[in-house]
OpenMM code with the backbone's topology and positions (N, CA, C; nanometers):
from openmm import Vec3, app, unit

residues = "UNK UNK UNK UNK UNK UNK UNK UNK UNK UNK UNK UNK UNK UNK UNK UNK UNK UNK UNK UNK UNK UNK UNK UNK UNK UNK UNK UNK UNK UNK UNK UNK UNK UNK UNK UNK UNK UNK UNK UNK UNK UNK UNK UNK UNK UNK UNK UNK UNK UNK".split()
positions = [
    Vec3(-1.0468, 2.3672, -2.5851),
    Vec3(-0.9204, 2.3012, -2.5643),
    Vec3(-0.8517, 2.3614, -2.4450),
    Vec3(-0.8499, 2.4931, -2.4236),
    Vec3(-0.7719, 2.5403, -2.3106),
    Vec3(-0.8402, 2.5392, -2.1851),
    Vec3(-0.9602, 2.4884, -2.1841),
    Vec3(-1.0365, 2.4685, -2.0627),
    Vec3(-0.9791, 2.3634, -1.9673),
    Vec3(-0.9340, 2.2484, -2.0319),
    Vec3(-0.8643, 2.1510, -1.9393),
    Vec3(-0.7123, 2.1555, -1.9265),
    Vec3(-0.6593, 2.2608, -1.9842),
    Vec3(-0.5087, 2.2890, -1.9797),
    Vec3(-0.4696, 2.3033, -1.8256),
    Vec3(-0.5325, 2.3828, -1.7409),
    Vec3(-0.4796, 2.3981, -1.6031),
    Vec3(-0.4903, 2.2593, -1.5229),
    Vec3(-0.5804, 2.1817, -1.5746),
    Vec3(-0.5948, 2.0540, -1.4974),
    Vec3(-0.4842, 1.9489, -1.5320),
    Vec3(-0.4169, 1.9757, -1.6467),
    Vec3(-0.3111, 1.8790, -1.6969),
    Vec3(-0.2005, 1.8865, -1.6039),
    Vec3(-0.1290, 1.7779, -1.5804),
    Vec3(-0.0188, 1.7716, -1.4882),
    Vec3(0.1084, 1.7480, -1.5822),
    Vec3(0.2165, 1.7868, -1.5233),
    Vec3(0.3463, 1.7740, -1.5868),
    Vec3(0.3784, 1.6257, -1.5733),
    Vec3(0.4766, 1.5803, -1.6500),
    Vec3(0.5232, 1.4524, -1.6533),
    Vec3(0.5772, 1.4046, -1.5122),
    Vec3(0.6534, 1.5032, -1.4425),
    Vec3(0.7037, 1.4737, -1.3181),
    Vec3(0.6027, 1.4618, -1.2078),
    Vec3(0.5031, 1.5352, -1.2171),
    Vec3(0.3922, 1.5296, -1.1196),
    Vec3(0.3150, 1.3953, -1.1415),
    Vec3(0.2966, 1.3658, -1.2639),
    Vec3(0.2139, 1.2243, -1.2891),
    Vec3(0.3081, 1.1230, -1.2523),
    Vec3(0.4336, 1.1137, -1.2697),
    Vec3(0.5233, 1.0110, -1.2301),
    Vec3(0.5237, 1.0052, -1.0763),
    Vec3(0.5232, 1.1209, -1.0082),
    Vec3(0.5218, 1.1133, -0.8600),
    Vec3(0.3933, 1.0575, -0.8070),
    Vec3(0.2772, 1.0732, -0.8670),
    Vec3(0.1603, 1.0033, -0.8352),
    Vec3(0.1673, 0.8644, -0.8567),
    Vec3(0.2103, 0.8134, -0.9571),
    Vec3(0.2316, 0.6906, -0.9994),
    Vec3(0.3244, 0.6126, -0.8903),
    Vec3(0.4278, 0.6778, -0.8619),
    Vec3(0.5146, 0.6141, -0.7541),
    Vec3(0.4659, 0.6025, -0.6234),
    Vec3(0.3856, 0.7136, -0.5813),
    Vec3(0.3285, 0.7101, -0.4527),
    Vec3(0.2104, 0.6095, -0.4513),
    Vec3(0.1410, 0.5936, -0.5651),
    Vec3(0.0376, 0.4882, -0.5712),
    Vec3(0.0958, 0.3544, -0.5620),
    Vec3(0.2075, 0.3330, -0.6221),
    Vec3(0.2643, 0.2011, -0.6043),
    Vec3(0.3255, 0.1721, -0.4716),
    Vec3(0.3799, 0.2763, -0.3975),
    Vec3(0.4191, 0.2721, -0.2504),
    Vec3(0.3146, 0.2333, -0.1709),
    Vec3(0.2087, 0.2986, -0.1818),
    Vec3(0.0891, 0.2734, -0.0979),
    Vec3(0.0413, 0.1258, -0.1166),
    Vec3(0.0297, 0.0922, -0.2419),
    Vec3(-0.0176, -0.0464, -0.2703),
    Vec3(0.0838, -0.1498, -0.2150),
    Vec3(0.2065, -0.1346, -0.2104),
    Vec3(0.3078, -0.2211, -0.1619),
    Vec3(0.2922, -0.2214, -0.0165),
    Vec3(0.2674, -0.1095, 0.0591),
    Vec3(0.2636, -0.1079, 0.1987),
    Vec3(0.1331, -0.1775, 0.2506),
    Vec3(0.0259, -0.1548, 0.1734),
    Vec3(-0.0933, -0.2255, 0.2062),
    Vec3(-0.0721, -0.3806, 0.2071),
    Vec3(-0.0088, -0.4332, 0.0893),
    Vec3(0.0156, -0.5654, 0.0747),
    Vec3(0.1131, -0.6166, 0.1808),
    Vec3(0.2186, -0.5361, 0.2275),
    Vec3(0.3096, -0.5823, 0.3282),
    Vec3(0.2332, -0.5874, 0.4678),
    Vec3(0.1397, -0.4862, 0.4887),
    Vec3(0.0581, -0.4919, 0.6129),
    Vec3(-0.0300, -0.6176, 0.6240),
    Vec3(-0.0836, -0.6528, 0.5120),
    Vec3(-0.1711, -0.7744, 0.5166),
    Vec3(-0.0852, -0.8894, 0.5449),
    Vec3(0.0372, -0.8966, 0.4939),
    Vec3(0.1211, -1.0193, 0.5192),
    Vec3(0.1664, -1.0222, 0.6692),
    Vec3(0.2008, -0.9076, 0.7223),
    Vec3(0.2496, -0.8863, 0.8544),
    Vec3(0.1400, -0.9269, 0.9533),
    Vec3(0.0125, -0.8834, 0.9275),
    Vec3(-0.0984, -0.9209, 1.0174),
    Vec3(-0.1313, -1.0577, 0.9997),
    Vec3(-0.1183, -1.1233, 0.8889),
    Vec3(-0.1384, -1.2719, 0.8781),
    Vec3(-0.0440, -1.3431, 0.9523),
    Vec3(0.0819, -1.3089, 0.9443),
    Vec3(0.1882, -1.3742, 1.0098),
    Vec3(0.1792, -1.3515, 1.1721),
    Vec3(0.1266, -1.2510, 1.2143),
    Vec3(0.0982, -1.2264, 1.3628),
    Vec3(-0.0038, -1.3017, 1.4128),
    Vec3(-0.1180, -1.3150, 1.3317),
    Vec3(-0.2292, -1.3976, 1.3689),
    Vec3(-0.1861, -1.5333, 1.3772),
    Vec3(-0.1069, -1.5824, 1.2806),
    Vec3(-0.0474, -1.7358, 1.2792),
    Vec3(0.0318, -1.7487, 1.4087),
    Vec3(0.1235, -1.6509, 1.4355),
    Vec3(0.2100, -1.6678, 1.5587),
    Vec3(0.1261, -1.6744, 1.6871),
    Vec3(0.0219, -1.5780, 1.6909),
    Vec3(-0.0503, -1.5886, 1.8106),
    Vec3(-0.1262, -1.7180, 1.8401),
    Vec3(-0.1836, -1.7648, 1.7188),
    Vec3(-0.2568, -1.9029, 1.7325),
    Vec3(-0.1648, -2.0158, 1.7834),
    Vec3(-0.0505, -2.0192, 1.7200),
    Vec3(0.0498, -2.1275, 1.7429),
    Vec3(0.0832, -2.1242, 1.9010),
    Vec3(0.1177, -2.0161, 1.9456),
    Vec3(0.1510, -2.0088, 2.1024),
    Vec3(0.0339, -2.0039, 2.1840),
    Vec3(-0.0948, -1.9755, 2.1398),
    Vec3(-0.2038, -1.9871, 2.2264),
    Vec3(-0.2390, -2.1247, 2.2432),
    Vec3(-0.2320, -2.2056, 2.1451),
    Vec3(-0.2702, -2.3528, 2.1554),
    Vec3(-0.1639, -2.4257, 2.2259),
    Vec3(-0.0431, -2.3885, 2.2168),
    Vec3(0.0754, -2.4465, 2.2867),
    Vec3(0.0722, -2.4356, 2.4483),
    Vec3(0.0114, -2.3164, 2.4916),
    Vec3(0.0117, -2.2811, 2.6209),
    Vec3(-0.0838, -2.3635, 2.7105),
    Vec3(-0.1926, -2.4022, 2.6506),
    Vec3(-0.2969, -2.4733, 2.7329),
    Vec3(-0.2767, -2.6217, 2.7138),
] * unit.nanometer
topology = app.Topology()
chain = topology.addChain("A")
for resn in residues:
    res = topology.addResidue(resn, chain)
    for name in ("N", "CA", "C"):
        topology.addAtom(name, app.Element.getBySymbol(name[0]), res)
């Protein structure tokens, strides 16, 4: 039982990992939205120019 004890994290460390995971997930989601909007914007003005 004591073999896994050093691998156990405190509640604060575990909460920090959860919050950081949620932050990374949100940033990836926002990046996908921003790239999609940029591609839409570029297509719109590329077709208008010609």
